[in-house]
N, C-alpha and C positions, 0 to 999 in steps of 0.2 A: 902459156895459159895453164892454170892449175887443172888437174884432172881428178882430184880426190872428191869423194862424196857424190859422185855423179853416176857411178856404174851400177846398173841394176842386175849385174851378174851375166848378162848376155851381150851387153854393148861392148864394142871394141874401143880402144883409145881414140880412134878417129871419130866415131859417132859420139862419144862422150864429149870430146872437144867441140864438135859441131853444135851439139845441143847447148853446151855452156856458152859458146859465142852467141848463138841466137838469143838465149835468155838475157845475156848482158846487153846485147844490142837493143832488144825490145824494151828492156827495163829503162834504157836510156832514151827511149822513144825515137830511135833512129831507124831510117830505112837502110837497106844495104848500100844504096848509092850515097846516102849521107855519111855513113860510116866510112865508106871507101874514100870519099873526099877528105875526111878528117885524117885518116891514117895513110893515105897515099898509095893505095892498092886498088886494082880494078874491082868493081862490084861483082863481076863474074867470078873472080878469084875467091872473094869472100863467100859467095853463094856456094861454090864447090866445097869450101871448108865447112860451111854450115850443114851441107847435105851429108857429111860424114865420109863415106868411103871413097869419095872422088878426089879429094885433095887434102893432104896433111901439110900445114904451113911449115916452111923452113924456119930456122932460128930467128932471122930478122923480123919477118912478119909477126911471129908469135910474140916476140919481145915488144914490138910496136903496139900490138893489141893489148898486151899486159899493161904497158905504160898508159895507153889511152883509158883503159878501164880501171887502172890502179889495182890490179890483181896480183 
């Protein structure tokens, strides 16, 4: 997931990634559960990623999300 142009100077890479994922998901009009079904990861995992500090995705989920959103 790309992290550029998202940082307000106070955000950590984790929170920037979480915000970006949420915006992409909402722009696609998907719930966390719907996105989870499409990319094959638990909705609870995606929720932790979106909340920022709780979960940073490993390489595979990040690449799968990039592929899904064409980022």
